[in-house]
C-alpha positions in Angstrom: -143.8 300.7 -114.7 -140.6 298.6 -115.3 -140.4 297.8 -111.5 -144.0 296.7 -111.4 -143.4 294.6 -114.5 -140.3 293.0 -112.8 -142.2 292.1 -109.7 -145.1 290.7 -111.7 -142.8 288.5 -113.7 -140.9 287.5 -110.6 -144.1 286.6 -108.8 -145.2 284.4 -111.7 -141.8 282.6 -111.7 -142.2 282.1 -107.9 -145.6 280.5 -108.4 -144.2 278.2 -111.0 -141.2 277.3 -108.8 -143.4 276.8 -105.8 -145.8 274.6 -107.7 -142.9 272.5 -109.0 -141.5 272.2 -105.4 -144.9 271.4 -104.0 -145.4 268.7 -106.6 -142.1 267.0 -105.8 -142.9 267.0 -102.1 -146.3 265.6 -102.7 -144.9 262.8 -104.8 -142.4 261.9 -102.1 -145.0 262.1 -99.4 -147.4 260.0 -101.5 -145.0 257.0 -101.3 -146.1 255.0 -98.3 -144.6 251.8 -96.9 -146.8 249.4 -94.9 -144.7 247.2 -92.6 -145.5 244.4 -90.2 -143.5 244.1 -87.0 -143.5 240.7 -85.2 -142.3 240.5 -81.6 -141.2 237.9 -79.2 -143.5 239.4 -76.5 -147.1 239.0 -75.8 -149.3 241.7 -77.3 -149.0 245.0 -75.3 -146.9 243.3 -72.6 -145.7 246.0 -70.2 -142.2 247.1 -71.1 -141.1 244.9 -74.0 -144.5 244.9 -75.8 -145.3 248.5 -75.1 -141.7 249.4 -76.1 -142.3 247.7 -79.5 -145.6 249.6 -79.9 -143.8 252.9 -79.2 -141.1 252.1 -81.7 -143.8 251.5 -84.4 -145.5 254.8 -83.4 -142.2 256.7 -83.5 -141.3 255.5 -87.0 -144.7 256.6 -88.2 -144.4 260.1 -86.5 -140.9 260.8 -87.7 -141.6 259.7 -91.2 -144.7 261.8 -91.4 -146.8 258.7 -92.0 -144.6 257.5 -94.9 -143.9 254.3 -93.0 -146.8 252.7 -91.2 -145.9 249.8 -88.9 -148.5 247.4 -87.5 -147.3 245.4 -84.5 -148.1 241.7 -84.0 -147.4 240.2 -80.6 -146.0 236.7 -80.2 -148.3 234.1 -81.6 -150.5 236.5 -83.6 -148.6 236.1 -86.9 -145.7 233.9 -85.9 -144.6 232.3 -82.6 -142.1 234.2 -80.4 -139.1 232.1 -81.4 -139.8 232.5 -85.1 -139.3 236.2 -85.2 -135.8 235.9 -86.7 -136.8 233.7 -89.5 -140.0 235.6 -90.2 -138.1 238.8 -90.8 -135.2 237.1 -92.7 -137.7 235.4 -95.0 -139.8 238.6 -95.6 -142.9 237.4 -93.8 -142.6 240.6 -91.8 -140.5 243.6 -92.6 -139.4 244.1 -89.0 -139.1 242.4 -85.6 -138.5 243.2 -81.9 -136.8 240.6 -79.8 -133.7 239.5 -78.0 -130.5 238.3 -79.8 -130.0 235.8 -76.9 -132.8 233.7 -78.5 -130.9 233.1 -81.7 -128.1 230.8 -80.3 -129.3 228.2 -82.8 -128.5 230.6 -85.6 -125.1 231.7 -84.3 -123.5 231.3 -80.9 -122.1 234.8 -81.3 -125.6 236.4 -81.3 -125.9 235.9 -77.5 -123.1 238.5 -76.9 -125.4 241.3 -78.3 -127.9 240.8 -75.5 -125.7 240.6 -72.4 -122.6 239.0 -71.0 -122.8 237.5 -67.4 -120.9 239.8 -64.9 -120.4 242.1 -67.8 -121.5 245.6 -68.9 -124.4 247.6 -67.7 -126.9 249.3 -70.0 -124.9 252.5 -70.3 -121.7 250.6 -70.9 -123.3 248.4 -73.5 -124.6 251.5 -75.3 -121.1 252.9 -75.3 -119.7 249.7 -76.7 -122.4 249.4 -79.4 -122.2 252.9 -80.7 -118.7 254.0 -80.0 -116.7 250.8 -79.5 -117.5 248.9 -82.6 -120.1 246.6 -81.2 -122.9 247.5 -83.6 -120.6 247.1 -86.5 -119.8 243.5 -85.4 -123.5 242.9 -84.9 -124.4 244.3 -88.3 -121.7 242.1 -89.9 -123.1 239.0 -88.2 -126.7 239.6 -89.2 -125.8 240.6 -92.8 -125.3 236.9 -93.4 -128.9 236.3 -92.6 -130.3 239.2 -94.7 -131.0 241.3 -91.6 -130.2 244.7 -90.2 -130.0 244.9 -86.4 -130.5 248.0 -84.2 -130.5 248.3 -80.4 -134.1 249.2 -79.4 -134.3 248.8 -75.7 -132.5 247.7 -72.6 -134.0 246.1 -69.5 -131.2 247.2 -67.2 -130.0 244.9 -64.4 -132.2 241.9 -64.3 -133.3 239.9 -61.3 -131.9 236.5 -60.5 -135.3 234.9 -60.9 -138.1 233.0 -59.3 -137.3 229.6 -57.7 -139.5 226.9 -56.2 -136.8 226.0 -53.7 -134.1 227.8 -51.7 -130.7 228.3 -53.3 -128.1 228.5 -50.5 -125.0 227.1 -52.3 -123.7 226.2 -55.7 -124.7 222.6 -55.0 -128.4 223.6 -55.0 -128.1 224.4 -58.7 -127.4 220.7 -59.5 -130.3 219.3 -61.4 -132.2 222.6 -61.4 -134.4 223.0 -64.5 -134.4 226.8 -65.2 -135.7 228.9 -68.0 -132.7 231.0 -68.8 -131.5 231.7 -72.4 -128.2 233.1 -73.6 -124.8 232.9 -71.9 -126.5 232.8 -68.5 -127.8 229.4 -69.5 -124.3 228.2 -70.3 -123.2 229.2 -66.8 -126.1 227.2 -65.2 -125.3 224.2 -67.4 -121.7 224.2 -66.2 -122.9 224.5 -62.6 -124.9 221.3 -63.0 -128.3 222.7 -63.9 -130.4 222.4 -67.0 -131.2 225.6 -69.0 -134.5 225.7 -70.8 -135.6 228.3 -73.3 -139.3 229.2 -73.2 -141.2 232.3 -74.5 -142.5 234.6 -71.8 -146.1 233.6 -72.3 -145.3 230.0 -71.2 -143.4 230.8 -68.0 -146.2 230.9 -65.4 -147.7 227.5 -66.4 -144.3 225.9 -66.7 -143.3 227.1 -63.3 -146.6 226.3 -61.6 -146.8 222.8 -63.1 -143.2 221.9 -62.2 -142.1 221.6 -65.8 -139.3 223.9 -64.7 -138.0 224.6 -61.2 -137.1 228.3 -61.7 -137.2 231.1 -64.3 -135.6 234.4 -64.8 -137.4 237.0 -66.9 -136.6 240.7 -66.3 -137.6 242.9 -63.4 -140.3 243.0 -60.8 -142.4 245.2 -63.0 -142.4 242.6 -65.8 -142.6 239.6 -63.5 -145.7 241.0 -61.9 -147.4 241.2 -65.3 -146.9 237.4 -65.6 -147.9 236.7 -62.0 -144.7 234.7 -61.4 -144.9 235.5 -57.7 -147.9 233.3 -57.5 -146.1 230.3 -59.0 -142.9 230.3 -56.9 -141.8 231.3 -53.4 -138.2 232.4 -53.7 -136.9 235.5 -55.5 -133.2 236.3 -55.9 -131.3 239.4 -56.8 -129.3 240.5 -58.7 -129.3 238.7 -62.0 -125.6 238.4 -62.7 -126.5 236.6 -65.9 -127.8 239.8 -67.5 -126.5 243.1 -65.9 -127.7 245.1 -68.9 -129.8 243.3 -71.6 -130.0 245.0 -75.0 -133.3 244.4 -76.9 -133.1 244.4 -80.7 -135.0 245.6 -83.6 -134.3 243.6 -86.7 -135.2 244.7 -90.2 -135.2 242.8 -93.5 -132.1 244.0 -95.3 -133.6 244.0 -98.8 -136.6 246.0 -97.5 -134.4 248.4 -95.6 -132.0 249.0 -98.5 -135.0 249.7 -100.8 -136.0 252.7 -98.7 -134.9 256.3 -99.5 -131.9 257.4 -97.5 -133.9 259.7 -95.3 -136.3 256.9 -94.3 -133.4 254.6 -93.5 -132.1 257.3 -91.2 -135.5 257.7 -89.6 -135.9 254.0 -88.9 -132.5 253.7 -87.3 -132.9 256.9 -85.2 -136.4 255.8 -84.1 -134.7 252.6 -82.8 -132.1 254.7 -81.0 -134.8 257.0 -79.5 -136.6 253.9 -78.2 -133.4 252.6 -76.7 -132.7 256.0 -74.9 -136.3 256.2 -73.6 -136.4 252.6 -72.4 -136.0 253.0 -68.7 -134.2 250.4 -66.5 -137.6 249.4 -65.0 -138.5 247.9 -68.4 -141.0 250.6 -69.3 -140.8 252.4 -72.6 -142.5 255.5 -73.6 -146.2 254.7 -73.1 
């Protein structure tokens, strides 16, 4: 009789404890965060755009729906080159872009995309995560109220599409080429004129003669823009970007307001996207 009474009481205590635990989990799970992610890529663009989509999906999956991220392609909420400001100002909680676009904010930002004749994708990941690179990047962006995270890498890029043959250094003189970042600095010193344009404008600019050449990423991505229809000559490899890191940027105040587990989920979703971002520019779906 005493044993039955013991189990009866223990069972009741378990029910109370279980109800208390369940109530705590429900309260935590009931807190949902709705984020906007603005990107520098056209909506659903193969590689960059689909990579951003997959990152948003992954954050939702890993958080059990506690963070829901809606993706806006370039021009839907803000233009491609206003992603940095939109996230810093809180217009959107998150962005997906390339640090090479933010030279006007800081010359140093360009180093976190690629360095001409520099590191490959794997080497850059080693530097970022194990060589102090991400710490430097975080320190830089902290001044703008942002948290950066690697979230993709294009691998070795192509040299680009040209409307005339390039046989010597002299042929670069006067060449107007869409090429951002440190690669643009090399072209400038070789006598050319670097131009920074968002991807959605490349075909018309090349076809109309507004630019003489453009680099973008790889054949997979170039095909999506139809660049082969606007220029005759294609050159490889792209020594300007031997391994180009793509970035996720998060509003720092928004990030720091998250519980610790959700902060970890967001950062690890970015890392998972980086790891699954294949050199051909295709990411996870």
